[in-house]
VOPAGU-2260 file (C-alpha; in pm, 1 decimal, decimal comma):
REM VOPAGU-2260
SITE   aa  ch    i         X         Y         Z
SITE  MET   A    0     267,7    2695,7    3242,4
SITE  ASN   A    1     586,5    2492,5    3207,7
SITE  ILE   A    2     827,2    2574,5    3490,9
SITE  PHE   A    3    1120,4    2530,7    3252,3
SITE  VAL   A    4     979,5    2802,2    3025,3
SITE  VAL   A    5     932,5    3033,0    3323,9
SITE  ILE   A    6    1295,8    2982,2    3429,8
SITE  LEU   A    7    1423,1    3056,0    3079,1
SITE  VAL   A    8    1209,1    3369,9    3050,5
SITE  LEU   A    9    1334,9    3494,1    3388,2
SITE  LEU   A   10    1692,4    3417,7    3280,9
SITE  VAL   A   11    1648,9    3626,0    2964,2
SITE  ALA   A   12    1495,7    3905,0    3174,6
SITE  PHE   A   13    1786,8    3891,1    3421,3
SITE  LEU   A   14    2045,0    3906,4    3142,2
SITE  ALA   A   15    1858,6    4193,3    2974,0
SITE  GLY   A   16    1864,0    4390,8    3299,0
SITE  MET   A   17    2238,4    4345,7    3343,1
SITE  GLU   A   18    2309,2    4420,7    2978,4
SITE  GLY   A   19    2131,5    4753,3    3014,8
SITE  ILE   A   20    2443,6    4854,2    3207,9
SITE  LEU   A   21    2714,3    4634,8    3056,7
SITE  ASP   A   22    2635,9    4683,6    2684,8
SITE  GLN   A   23    2854,2    4385,0    2599,7
SITE  PHE   A   24    2623,4    4126,0    2442,3
SITE  GLN   A   25    2319,4    4351,8    2379,4
SITE  PHE   A   26    2064,5    4123,6    2549,1
SITE  HIS   A   27    1868,1    4435,8    2643,8
SITE  GLN   A   28    1809,4    4535,9    2283,2
SITE  PRO   A   29    1449,2    4467,1    2177,0
SITE  ILE   A   30    1543,8    4261,5    1872,2
SITE  ILE   A   31    1745,6    4027,5    2098,4
SITE  ALA   A   32    1531,1    4016,3    2413,6
SITE  CYS   A   33    1196,1    3976,0    2236,9
SITE  THR   A   34    1331,4    3714,8    1995,9
SITE  LEU   A   35    1483,4    3509,2    2279,2
SITE  ILE   A   36    1159,7    3518,3    2477,9
SITE  GLY   A   37     971,0    3423,6    2163,9
SITE  LEU   A   38    1202,7    3126,1    2114,2
SITE  VAL   A   39    1178,0    2992,1    2469,5
SITE  THR   A   40     798,6    3032,1    2473,0
SITE  GLY   A   41     746,8    2869,1    2132,9
SITE  ASN   A   42     636,5    3189,3    1957,1
SITE  PRO   A   43     947,8    3299,4    1766,1
SITE  ILE   A   44     758,9    3483,3    1489,4
SITE  ASP   A   45     562,2    3702,9    1729,7
SITE  GLY   A   46     878,4    3769,2    1930,7
SITE  LEU   A   47    1073,7    3866,0    1621,5
SITE  LEU   A   48     798,8    4091,2    1486,1
SITE  LEU   A   49     765,0    4266,2    1820,5
SITE  GLY   A   50    1140,4    4297,5    1869,4
SITE  GLY   A   51    1201,5    4433,7    1521,1
SITE  THR   A   52     938,0    4703,3    1560,8
SITE  LEU   A   53    1050,9    4799,4    1911,0
SITE  GLN   A   54    1411,0    4814,7    1788,5
SITE  LEU   A   55    1311,3    5089,0    1546,4
SITE  ILE   A   56    1145,8    5278,2    1831,2
SITE  ALA   A   57    1450,0    5237,6    2058,3
SITE  LEU   A   58    1693,4    5339,4    1785,5
SITE  GLY   A   59    1728,9    5690,7    1921,9
SITE  TRP   A   60    1726,6    5597,5    2291,8
SITE  MET   A   61    2066,8    5655,3    2443,9
SITE  ASN   A   62    2211,3    5779,8    2770,9
SITE  ILE   A   63    2379,3    6118,1    2731,7
SITE  GLY   A   64    2577,9    6230,2    3035,8
SITE  ALA   A   65    2356,8    6208,4    3341,4
SITE  ALA   A   66    2038,0    6188,0    3131,6
SITE  VAL   A   67    1893,9    5834,3    3144,3
SITE  ALA   A   68    1706,1    5717,2    2835,6
SITE  PRO   A   69    1379,7    5517,8    2850,5
SITE  ASP   A   70    1453,6    5159,4    2945,0
SITE  ALA   A   71    1447,0    4927,9    2644,1
SITE  ALA   A   72    1506,8    4618,0    2859,4
SITE  LEU   A   73    1184,8    4633,5    3061,7
SITE  ALA   A   74     982,5    4744,1    2759,3
SITE  SER   A   75    1115,0    4450,2    2555,9
SITE  VAL   A   76    1083,0    4180,5    2820,7
SITE  ALA   A   77     743,0    4282,5    2959,8
SITE  SER   A   78     580,0    4338,8    2620,0
SITE  ALA   A   79     725,5    4011,5    2487,0
SITE  ILE   A   80     577,6    3818,8    2781,5
SITE  LEU   A   81     240,3    3983,2    2724,8
SITE  VAL   A   82     246,4    3897,1    2355,5
SITE  THR   A   83     385,8    3543,2    2371,1
SITE  LEU   A   84     228,7    3417,1    2694,2
SITE  ARG   A   85     -62,8    3640,9    2785,9
SITE  GLY   A   86    -257,8    3668,5    2462,8
SITE  ALA   A   87    -181,2    4028,8    2371,8
SITE  GLY   A   88    -138,4    4115,6    2006,5
SITE  VAL   A   89     182,4    4250,9    1860,9
SITE  SER   A   90      21,4    4591,8    1809,4
SITE  GLU   A   91     -88,6    4595,7    2174,5
SITE  GLY   A   92     260,7    4500,9    2284,5
SITE  ILE   A   93     407,1    4787,6    2082,8
SITE  ALA   A   94     159,0    5033,6    2233,6
SITE  LEU   A   95     234,4    4916,3    2588,7
SITE  ALA   A   96     611,1    4925,4    2537,2
SITE  ILE   A   97     633,8    5305,0    2565,5
SITE  PRO   A   98     482,6    5339,4    2916,3
SITE  LEU   A   99     678,2    5027,8    3019,2
SITE  ALA   A  100    1000,0    5196,6    2903,0
SITE  ILE   A  101     921,6    5501,4    3117,8
SITE  ALA   A  102     853,9    5275,7    3418,1
SITE  GLY   A  103    1185,4    5101,5    3354,6
SITE  GLN   A  104    1358,3    5438,4    3341,4
SITE  VAL   A  105    1229,2    5516,5    3692,3
SITE  LEU   A  106    1340,9    5173,3    3815,7
SITE  THR   A  107    1691,6    5203,1    3675,3
SITE  ILE   A  108    1736,3    5547,8    3831,9
SITE  PHE   A  109    1623,1    5400,9    4166,1
SITE  VAL   A  110    1865,3    5108,3    4138,2
SITE  ARG   A  111    2152,9    5334,8    4034,5
SITE  THR   A  112    2084,0    5546,5    4340,5
SITE  LEU   A  113    2108,7    5234,8    4558,3
SITE  THR   A  114    2439,8    5138,8    4402,5
SITE  VAL   A  115    2594,5    5466,2    4519,2
SITE  GLY   A  116    2609,1    5313,7    4867,7
SITE  ILE   A  117    2757,6    4995,4    4723,3
SITE  ALA   A  118    3025,9    5200,4    4547,8
SITE  HIS   A  119    3120,3    5368,5    4876,2
SITE  ALA   A  120    3134,6    5027,8    5044,3
SITE  ALA   A  121    3364,4    4906,3    4765,9
SITE  ASP   A  122    3589,7    5209,3    4823,6
SITE  GLY   A  123    3612,0    5114,8    5189,5
SITE  LYS   A  124    3703,0    4755,0    5108,2
SITE  ALA   A  125    3963,0    4874,0    4857,4
SITE  LYS   A  126    4131,2    5082,2    5129,2
SITE  GLU   A  127    4140,2    4770,0    5344,0
SITE  GLY   A  128    4298,0    4573,9    5058,6
SITE  SER   A  129    4007,2    4330,2    5033,9
SITE  PHE   A  130    3987,1    4300,6    4658,8
SITE  ARG   A  131    3764,7    3992,0    4671,0
SITE  ALA   A  132    3504,9    4196,9    4859,6
SITE  VAL   A  133    3531,3    4471,2    4597,6
SITE  GLU   A  134    3463,7    4215,6    4324,5
SITE  TRP   A  135    3155,2    4078,4    4501,6
SITE  LEU   A  136    3020,7    4425,7    4567,2
SITE  HIS   A  137    3050,4    4506,4    4198,4
SITE  ILE   A  138    2880,4    4179,0    4105,8
SITE  GLY   A  139    2605,8    4249,1    4359,2
SITE  ALA   A  140    2542,0    4593,4    4211,4
SITE  LEU   A  141    2519,6    4439,9    3865,6
SITE  MET   A  142    2278,8    4170,7    3987,0
SITE  LEU   A  143    2049,7    4442,6    4120,4
SITE  GLN   A  144    2011,1    4565,3    3764,5
SITE  GLY   A  145    1924,8    4211,8    3656,5
SITE  LEU   A  146    1664,0    4180,1    3931,0
SITE  ARG   A  147    1520,5    4515,0    3821,5
SITE  ILE   A  148    1388,2    4338,0    3510,8
SITE  ALA   A  149    1351,4    3982,5    3642,6
SITE  ILE   A  150    1117,9    4077,5    3930,4
SITE  PRO   A  151     863,6    4266,1    3714,1
SITE  ALA   A  152     883,0    3979,0    3464,0
SITE  GLY   A  153     806,2    3731,1    3742,5
SITE  ILE   A  154     510,1    3942,5    3854,8
SITE  ILE   A  155     366,7    3945,5    3501,9
SITE  LEU   A  156     414,1    3568,9    3476,9
SITE  ALA   A  157     241,0    3517,9    3812,6
SITE  VAL   A  158     -68,5    3715,2    3713,4
SITE  PRO   A  159    -340,0    3487,5    3566,4
SITE  ALA   A  160    -375,9    3511,3    3190,0
SITE  GLU   A  161    -747,7    3589,0    3221,2
SITE  LEU   A  162    -675,6    3891,6    3438,5
SITE  VAL   A  163    -418,0    4022,4    3191,6
SITE  THR   A  164    -659,4    3970,5    2901,6
SITE  ASP   A  165    -937,7    4153,8    3082,6
SITE  GLY   A  166    -701,1    4440,4    3158,9
SITE  LEU   A  167    -590,4    4466,4    2796,7
SITE  ASN   A  168    -950,0    4459,3    2676,6
SITE  ALA   A  169   -1035,4    4737,4    2921,4
SITE  ILE   A  170    -785,4    4973,6    2759,3
SITE  PRO   A  171    -983,5    5211,8    2535,8
SITE  ALA   A  172    -914,0    5207,0    2164,6
SITE  TRP   A  173    -825,4    5577,1    2159,8
SITE  LEU   A  174    -544,4    5515,6    2410,0
SITE  THR   A  175    -387,5    5220,1    2229,6
SITE  GLY   A  176    -427,1    5403,4    1899,1
SITE  GLY   A  177    -261,7    5713,7    2038,4
SITE  LEU   A  178      27,2    5513,1    2179,4
SITE  ALA   A  179      69,9    5339,1    1843,3
SITE  VAL   A  180      86,0    5674,8    1665,1
SITE  ALA   A  181     333,9    5803,2    1923,6
SITE  GLY   A  182     545,8    5493,2    1871,1
SITE  GLY   A  183     555,8    5561,7    1498,6
SITE  MET   A  184     665,9    5918,2    1563,2
SITE  ILE   A  185     941,8    5795,8    1794,3
SITE  VAL   A  186    1066,6    5568,3    1514,0
SITE  ALA   A  187    1100,7    5872,0    1288,4
SITE  VAL   A  188    1279,9    6067,8    1561,4
SITE  GLY   A  189    1517,6    5777,4    1622,9
SITE  TYR   A  190    1607,1    5754,8    1256,1
SITE  ALA   A  191    1654,1    6130,8    1240,4
SITE  MET   A  192    1894,6    6123,8    1537,5
SITE  VAL   A  193    2102,7    5845,4    1382,4
SITE  ILE   A  194    2110,0    6015,0    1041,4
SITE  ASN   A  195    2205,4    6344,7    1204,3
SITE  MET   A  196    2508,8    6178,1    1366,4
SITE  MET   A  197    2635,1    6005,4    1052,0
SITE  ALA   A  198    2519,8    6250,1     783,3
SITE  THR   A  199    2789,5    6385,0     553,1
SITE  PRO   A  200    2751,1    6535,7     203,5
SITE  LYS   A  201    2909,0    6224,2      51,4
SITE  LEU   A  202    2646,1    5992,1     202,3
SITE  TRP   A  203    2331,0    6184,2     112,7
SITE  VAL   A  204    2325,2    6017,0    -229,3
SITE  PHE   A  205    2273,6    5678,7     -59,3
SITE  PHE   A  206    1997,0    5828,2     153,1
SITE  ALA   A  207    1815,2    5938,4    -162,1
SITE  LEU   A  208    1881,4    5603,1    -329,1
SITE  GLY   A  209    1712,9    5427,0     -38,7
SITE  PHE   A  210    1387,2    5611,0    -106,8
SITE  ALA   A  211    1403,1    5507,8    -472,7
SITE  LEU   A  212    1467,6    5141,8    -389,6
SITE  SER   A  213    1187,2    5134,4    -131,9
SITE  ALA   A  214     939,7    5208,6    -412,0
SITE  ILE   A  215    1024,1    4874,7    -577,2
SITE  GLY   A  216     771,2    4637,5    -425,9
SITE  GLU   A  217     954,7    4319,9    -532,1
SITE  LEU   A  218    1251,7    4400,1    -307,2
SITE  ASN   A  219    1211,2    4252,5      40,5
SITE  LEU   A  220    1421,0    4341,0     346,2
SITE  ILE   A  221    1680,5    4073,1     269,8
SITE  ALA   A  222    1733,3    4211,6     -80,3
SITE  MET   A  223    1756,5    4565,6      56,4
SITE  GLY   A  224    2013,3    4451,2     311,9
SITE  ILE   A  225    2226,6    4281,3      46,0
SITE  ILE   A  226    2213,3    4594,5    -170,7
SITE  GLY   A  227    2318,5    4804,7     129,1
SITE  VAL   A  228    2617,2    4580,7     204,0
SITE  VAL   A  229    2727,0    4583,4    -160,3
SITE  LEU   A  230    2703,9    4963,3    -176,9
SITE  ALA   A  231    2902,3    4995,1     146,6
SITE  LEU   A  232    3178,1    4768,0      13,5
SITE  LEU   A  233    3190,4    4959,0    -315,5
SITE  TYR   A  234    3214,2    5286,3    -125,5
SITE  LEU   A  235    3507,6    5152,5      78,4
SITE  GLN   A  236    3687,4    5046,6    -241,0
SITE  PHE   A  237    3640,9    5367,4    -438,9
SITE  ALA   A  238    3618,0    5649,5    -184,4
SITE  PRO   A  239    3938,9    5858,1    -192,7
SITE  GLU   A  240    3977,5    5865,1     186,8
SITE  PHE   A  241    4004,0    5485,4     186,6
SITE  ASN   A  242    4246,6    5470,2    -106,1
SITE  GLN   A  243    4513,1    5732,0     -43,7
SITE  GLY   A  244    4845,6    5714,1    -220,2
SITE  GLY   A  245    4777,2    5429,6    -464,6
SITE  GLY   A  246    5054,1    5183,0    -530,3
SITE  GLY   A  247    5080,0    4812,1    -472,8
SITE  ASN   A  248    5017,3    4803,3    -100,9
SITE  GLY   A  249    4635,5    4825,2    -111,3
SITE  GLY   A  250    4622,4    5198,0    -176,3
SITE  ASN   A  251    4799,7    5308,8     140,4
SITE  SER   A  252    5151,7    5442,3     117,1
SITE  SER   A  253    5215,1    5372,1     486,2
SITE  GLY   A  254    5155,5    4998,6     435,0
SITE  GLY   A  255    4867,8    4979,9     683,8
SITE  ASP   A  256    4496,8    4933,6     651,8
SITE  PRO   A  257    4333,6    5268,4     556,0
SITE  LEU   A  258    4011,7    5172,5     735,9
SITE  ASP   A  259    4209,3    5105,2    1054,1
SITE  ASP   A  260    4384,9    5440,3    1017,7
SITE  ILE   A  261    4052,3    5624,0     993,4
SITE  LEU   A  262    3908,4    5436,8    1290,5
SITE  ASN   A  263    4221,4    5507,9    1493,1
SITE  ASP   A  264    4172,8    5879,4    1430,3
SITE  TYR   A  265    3851,5    5854,8    1633,3
């Protein structure tokens, strides 16, 4: 295996681990992590297919208060390595992603427990006025989250491909089939959670329209996406809450952007 490819895969894994906490550039999202690993390993199609499917599964995964969601970063990185470098199929990668996400959840709770001590150390350095030490302690805590994904990724890369293949072949069909069915159910639950958060009586008509458009076999995902964007723009132009007051200032008597005003209310 090319050492350059290994370094790039470990770099993606490290960034995905940190982004699981930062949420700035979304490297931990399956569609990003799997696609990047697919690109650096020369299998972009498999990476994209895996990432797109896992993204649907992870749609409803979110941390609420002290409750930690299953870890999308480890599930994405580990399954992408298995698919792109270890001979697993995309369906096998999807089935393995769920137990990998639970394992990642345990790891992130363990690492977050370790960082409690780092936080207390940073408090001590702040009392001493050593702000540089506080910065490095914060960076060190963040790097632990990166290593949480990079180390398991390195272990998977170090295992011979034949051993991984034998292990995958030893998994009974009923188990992989059951995990695949469970993954499909999680996709439905994720969609339901998102719809429940954004559902309003005014938007249900678009929900129904989506079912009608999905029955047209000639429309691919790109066409559906374009139709969705057009409908969203039309809704913004004609919905009364976005066009209050009329007049010559874009429909807002206060002279501002109505969309900005609505967002500012939140």
